[in-house]
Structure formats: structure tokens, C-alpha cells
mmCIF file of the N, C-alpha and C atoms, coordinates in Angstrom:
data_MODEL
# 
_entry.id   MODEL 
# 
loop_
_atom_site.group_PDB 
_atom_site.id 
_atom_site.type_symbol 
_atom_site.label_atom_id 
_atom_site.label_alt_id 
_atom_site.label_comp_id 
_atom_site.label_asym_id 
_atom_site.label_entity_id 
_atom_site.label_seq_id 
_atom_site.pdbx_PDB_ins_code 
_atom_site.Cartn_x 
_atom_site.Cartn_y 
_atom_site.Cartn_z 
_atom_site.occupancy 
_atom_site.B_iso_or_equiv 
_atom_site.pdbx_formal_charge 
_atom_site.auth_seq_id 
_atom_site.auth_comp_id 
_atom_site.auth_asym_id 
_atom_site.auth_atom_id 
_atom_site.pdbx_PDB_model_num 
ATOM 1  N N  . MET A 1 1  ? 11.882 17.231  -14.832 1.00 0.00 ? 1  MET A N  1 
ATOM 2  C CA . MET A 1 1  ? 12.736 18.044  -15.660 1.00 0.00 ? 1  MET A CA 1 
ATOM 3  C C  . MET A 1 1  ? 13.416 17.143  -16.693 1.00 0.00 ? 1  MET A C  1 
ATOM 4  N N  . THR A 1 2  ? 13.515 17.617  -17.939 1.00 0.00 ? 2  THR A N  1 
ATOM 5  C CA . THR A 1 2  ? 14.170 16.878  -19.014 1.00 0.00 ? 2  THR A CA 1 
ATOM 6  C C  . THR A 1 2  ? 15.336 17.695  -19.540 1.00 0.00 ? 2  THR A C  1 
ATOM 7  N N  . ILE A 1 3  ? 16.474 17.044  -19.701 1.00 0.00 ? 3  ILE A N  1 
ATOM 8  C CA . ILE A 1 3  ? 17.651 17.696  -20.276 1.00 0.00 ? 3  ILE A CA 1 
ATOM 9  C C  . ILE A 1 3  ? 17.990 16.974  -21.572 1.00 0.00 ? 3  ILE A C  1 
ATOM 10 N N  . ILE A 1 4  ? 18.073 17.715  -22.663 1.00 0.00 ? 4  ILE A N  1 
ATOM 11 C CA . ILE A 1 4  ? 18.435 17.135  -23.959 1.00 0.00 ? 4  ILE A CA 1 
ATOM 12 C C  . ILE A 1 4  ? 19.743 17.774  -24.405 1.00 0.00 ? 4  ILE A C  1 
ATOM 13 N N  . VAL A 1 5  ? 20.743 16.931  -24.654 1.00 0.00 ? 5  VAL A N  1 
ATOM 14 C CA . VAL A 1 5  ? 22.057 17.413  -25.067 1.00 0.00 ? 5  VAL A CA 1 
ATOM 15 C C  . VAL A 1 5  ? 22.483 16.642  -26.302 1.00 0.00 ? 5  VAL A C  1 
ATOM 16 N N  . LYS A 1 6  ? 22.899 17.356  -27.346 1.00 0.00 ? 6  LYS A N  1 
ATOM 17 C CA . LYS A 1 6  ? 23.426 16.684  -28.534 1.00 0.00 ? 6  LYS A CA 1 
ATOM 18 C C  . LYS A 1 6  ? 24.869 16.284  -28.258 1.00 0.00 ? 6  LYS A C  1 
ATOM 19 N N  . ALA A 1 7  ? 25.179 15.025  -28.524 1.00 0.00 ? 7  ALA A N  1 
ATOM 20 C CA . ALA A 1 7  ? 26.532 14.521  -28.311 1.00 0.00 ? 7  ALA A CA 1 
ATOM 21 C C  . ALA A 1 7  ? 27.001 13.830  -29.584 1.00 0.00 ? 7  ALA A C  1 
ATOM 22 N N  . PRO A 1 8  ? 27.761 14.537  -30.429 1.00 0.00 ? 8  PRO A N  1 
ATOM 23 C CA . PRO A 1 8  ? 28.242 13.914  -31.655 1.00 0.00 ? 8  PRO A CA 1 
ATOM 24 C C  . PRO A 1 8  ? 29.104 12.692  -31.329 1.00 0.00 ? 8  PRO A C  1 
ATOM 25 N N  . ALA A 1 9  ? 28.820 11.596  -31.986 1.00 0.00 ? 9  ALA A N  1 
ATOM 26 C CA . ALA A 1 9  ? 29.572 10.373  -31.726 1.00 0.00 ? 9  ALA A CA 1 
ATOM 27 C C  . ALA A 1 9  ? 29.502 9.456   -32.930 1.00 0.00 ? 9  ALA A C  1 
ATOM 28 N N  . LYS A 1 10 ? 30.453 8.549   -33.001 1.00 0.00 ? 10 LYS A N  1 
ATOM 29 C CA . LYS A 1 10 ? 30.430 7.505   -34.021 1.00 0.00 ? 10 LYS A CA 1 
ATOM 30 C C  . LYS A 1 10 ? 29.871 6.255   -33.357 1.00 0.00 ? 10 LYS A C  1 
ATOM 31 N N  . ILE A 1 11 ? 29.005 5.562   -34.066 1.00 0.00 ? 11 ILE A N  1 
ATOM 32 C CA . ILE A 1 11 ? 28.398 4.345   -33.532 1.00 0.00 ? 11 ILE A CA 1 
ATOM 33 C C  . ILE A 1 11 ? 28.827 3.171   -34.400 1.00 0.00 ? 11 ILE A C  1 
ATOM 34 N N  . ASN A 1 12 ? 29.390 2.136   -33.767 1.00 0.00 ? 12 ASN A N  1 
ATOM 35 C CA . ASN A 1 12 ? 29.779 0.931   -34.491 1.00 0.00 ? 12 ASN A CA 1 
ATOM 36 C C  . ASN A 1 12 ? 28.547 0.067   -34.730 1.00 0.00 ? 12 ASN A C  1 
ATOM 37 N N  . LEU A 1 13 ? 28.168 -0.086  -36.000 1.00 0.00 ? 13 LEU A N  1 
ATOM 38 C CA . LEU A 1 13 ? 27.073 -0.988  -36.336 1.00 0.00 ? 13 LEU A CA 1 
ATOM 39 C C  . LEU A 1 13 ? 27.580 -2.420  -36.402 1.00 0.00 ? 13 LEU A C  1 
ATOM 40 N N  . VAL A 1 14 ? 28.816 -2.579  -36.888 1.00 0.00 ? 14 VAL A N  1 
ATOM 41 C CA . VAL A 1 14 ? 29.446 -3.896  -36.990 1.00 0.00 ? 14 VAL A CA 1 
ATOM 42 C C  . VAL A 1 14 ? 30.884 -3.756  -36.521 1.00 0.00 ? 14 VAL A C  1 
ATOM 43 N N  . LEU A 1 15 ? 31.326 -4.659  -35.684 1.00 0.00 ? 15 LEU A N  1 
ATOM 44 C CA . LEU A 1 15 ? 32.713 -4.690  -35.229 1.00 0.00 ? 15 LEU A CA 1 
ATOM 45 C C  . LEU A 1 15 ? 33.167 -6.139  -35.283 1.00 0.00 ? 15 LEU A C  1 
ATOM 46 N N  . ASP A 1 16 ? 34.123 -6.424  -36.169 1.00 0.00 ? 16 ASP A N  1 
ATOM 47 C CA . ASP A 1 16 ? 34.551 -7.800  -36.402 1.00 0.00 ? 16 ASP A CA 1 
ATOM 48 C C  . ASP A 1 16 ? 36.066 -7.890  -36.265 1.00 0.00 ? 16 ASP A C  1 
ATOM 49 N N  . ALA A 1 17 ? 36.545 -8.578  -35.244 1.00 0.00 ? 17 ALA A N  1 
ATOM 50 C CA . ALA A 1 17 ? 37.984 -8.815  -35.080 1.00 0.00 ? 17 ALA A CA 1 
ATOM 51 C C  . ALA A 1 17 ? 38.318 -10.105 -35.815 1.00 0.00 ? 17 ALA A C  1 
ATOM 52 N N  . THR A 1 18 ? 39.198 -9.989  -36.796 1.00 0.00 ? 18 THR A N  1 
ATOM 53 C CA . THR A 1 18 ? 39.542 -11.148 -37.627 1.00 0.00 ? 18 THR A CA 1 
ATOM 54 C C  . THR A 1 18 ? 40.806 -11.818 -37.102 1.00 0.00 ? 18 THR A C  1 
ATOM 55 N N  . ALA A 1 19 ? 41.452 -12.577 -37.943 1.00 0.00 ? 19 ALA A N  1 
ATOM 56 C CA . ALA A 1 19 ? 42.607 -13.382 -37.539 1.00 0.00 ? 19 ALA A CA 1 
ATOM 57 C C  . ALA A 1 19 ? 43.734 -12.535 -36.934 1.00 0.00 ? 19 ALA A C  1 
ATOM 58 N N  . LYS A 1 20 ? 44.516 -13.175 -36.093 1.00 0.00 ? 20 LYS A N  1 
ATOM 59 C CA . LYS A 1 20 ? 45.643 -12.512 -35.439 1.00 0.00 ? 20 LYS A CA 1 
ATOM 60 C C  . LYS A 1 20 ? 46.782 -12.317 -36.444 1.00 0.00 ? 20 LYS A C  1 
ATOM 61 N N  . ARG A 1 21 ? 47.376 -11.133 -36.435 1.00 0.00 ? 21 ARG A N  1 
ATOM 62 C CA . ARG A 1 21 ? 48.484 -10.817 -37.334 1.00 0.00 ? 21 ARG A CA 1 
ATOM 63 C C  . ARG A 1 21 ? 49.801 -11.274 -36.710 1.00 0.00 ? 21 ARG A C  1 
ATOM 64 N N  . PRO A 1 22 ? 50.870 -11.333 -37.515 1.00 0.00 ? 22 PRO A N  1 
ATOM 65 C CA . PRO A 1 22 ? 52.179 -11.749 -36.976 1.00 0.00 ? 22 PRO A CA 1 
ATOM 66 C C  . PRO A 1 22 ? 52.694 -10.836 -35.856 1.00 0.00 ? 22 PRO A C  1 
ATOM 67 N N  . ASP A 1 23 ? 52.257 -9.567  -35.827 1.00 0.00 ? 23 ASP A N  1 
ATOM 68 C CA . ASP A 1 23 ? 52.720 -8.649  -34.781 1.00 0.00 ? 23 ASP A CA 1 
ATOM 69 C C  . ASP A 1 23 ? 51.925 -8.786  -33.481 1.00 0.00 ? 23 ASP A C  1 
ATOM 70 N N  . GLY A 1 24 ? 50.981 -9.726  -33.429 1.00 0.00 ? 24 GLY A N  1 
ATOM 71 C CA . GLY A 1 24 ? 50.226 -9.981  -32.202 1.00 0.00 ? 24 GLY A CA 1 
ATOM 72 C C  . GLY A 1 24 ? 48.893 -9.266  -32.115 1.00 0.00 ? 24 GLY A C  1 
ATOM 73 N N  . TYR A 1 25 ? 48.649 -8.312  -33.012 1.00 0.00 ? 25 TYR A N  1 
ATOM 74 C CA . TYR A 1 25 ? 47.379 -7.590  -33.029 1.00 0.00 ? 25 TYR A CA 1 
ATOM 75 C C  . TYR A 1 25 ? 46.392 -8.283  -33.958 1.00 0.00 ? 25 TYR A C  1 
ATOM 76 N N  . HIS A 1 26 ? 45.121 -7.904  -33.854 1.00 0.00 ? 26 HIS A N  1 
ATOM 77 C CA . HIS A 1 26 ? 44.095 -8.426  -34.748 1.00 0.00 ? 26 HIS A CA 1 
ATOM 78 C C  . HIS A 1 26 ? 43.688 -7.345  -35.740 1.00 0.00 ? 26 HIS A C  1 
ATOM 79 N N  . ASP A 1 27 ? 43.337 -7.754  -36.961 1.00 0.00 ? 27 ASP A N  1 
ATOM 80 C CA . ASP A 1 27 ? 42.718 -6.828  -37.900 1.00 0.00 ? 27 ASP A CA 1 
ATOM 81 C C  . ASP A 1 27 ? 41.281 -6.629  -37.450 1.00 0.00 ? 27 ASP A C  1 
ATOM 82 N N  . VAL A 1 28 ? 40.799 -5.403  -37.550 1.00 0.00 ? 28 VAL A N  1 
ATOM 83 C CA . VAL A 1 28 ? 39.437 -5.091  -37.136 1.00 0.00 ? 28 VAL A CA 1 
ATOM 84 C C  . VAL A 1 28 ? 38.706 -4.451  -38.306 1.00 0.00 ? 28 VAL A C  1 
ATOM 85 N N  . HIS A 1 29 ? 37.540 -4.983  -38.631 1.00 0.00 ? 29 HIS A N  1 
ATOM 86 C CA . HIS A 1 29 ? 36.699 -4.426  -39.685 1.00 0.00 ? 29 HIS A CA 1 
ATOM 87 C C  . HIS A 1 29 ? 35.486 -3.804  -39.012 1.00 0.00 ? 29 HIS A C  1 
ATOM 88 N N  . MET A 1 30 ? 35.188 -2.537  -39.377 1.00 0.00 ? 30 MET A N  1 
ATOM 89 C CA . MET A 1 30 ? 34.100 -1.813  -38.728 1.00 0.00 ? 30 MET A CA 1 
ATOM 90 C C  . MET A 1 30 ? 33.182 -1.173  -39.758 1.00 0.00 ? 30 MET A C  1 
ATOM 91 N N  . VAL A 1 31 ? 31.913 -1.070  -39.399 1.00 0.00 ? 31 VAL A N  1 
ATOM 92 C CA . VAL A 1 31 ? 30.948 -0.264  -40.139 1.00 0.00 ? 31 VAL A CA 1 
ATOM 93 C C  . VAL A 1 31 ? 30.427 0.757   -39.140 1.00 0.00 ? 31 VAL A C  1 
ATOM 94 N N  . MET A 1 32 ? 30.664 2.052   -39.441 1.00 0.00 ? 32 MET A N  1 
ATOM 95 C CA . MET A 1 32 ? 30.274 3.109   -38.503 1.00 0.00 ? 32 MET A CA 1 
ATOM 96 C C  . MET A 1 32 ? 29.316 4.087   -39.160 1.00 0.00 ? 32 MET A C  1 
ATOM 97 N N  . THR A 1 33 ? 28.539 4.748   -38.317 1.00 0.00 ? 33 THR A N  1 
ATOM 98 C CA . THR A 1 33 ? 27.669 5.813   -38.807 1.00 0.00 ? 33 THR A CA 1 
ATOM 99 C C  . THR A 1 33 ? 28.253 7.141   -38.398 1.00 0.00 ? 33 THR A C  1 
# 
């Protein structure tokens, strides 16, 4: 038996965490489809 279900989603093609900011978090650059 085969079940096919469409699941809308965003896919990260590129995920790049850059330098740490003064508030302790990192800037993140993404390319999504």
C-alpha cells in the first residue's frame, strides 16, 4: 500500500550562521524555497 500526502513546507537550501551579535544571538542568512 502507498500513501501520498502533500505537506506544504519551506526547505532551507542554505543556512549560514554568521558572527555573534552584542545581544548574544547570531545573524542567520537563509535561502528557502
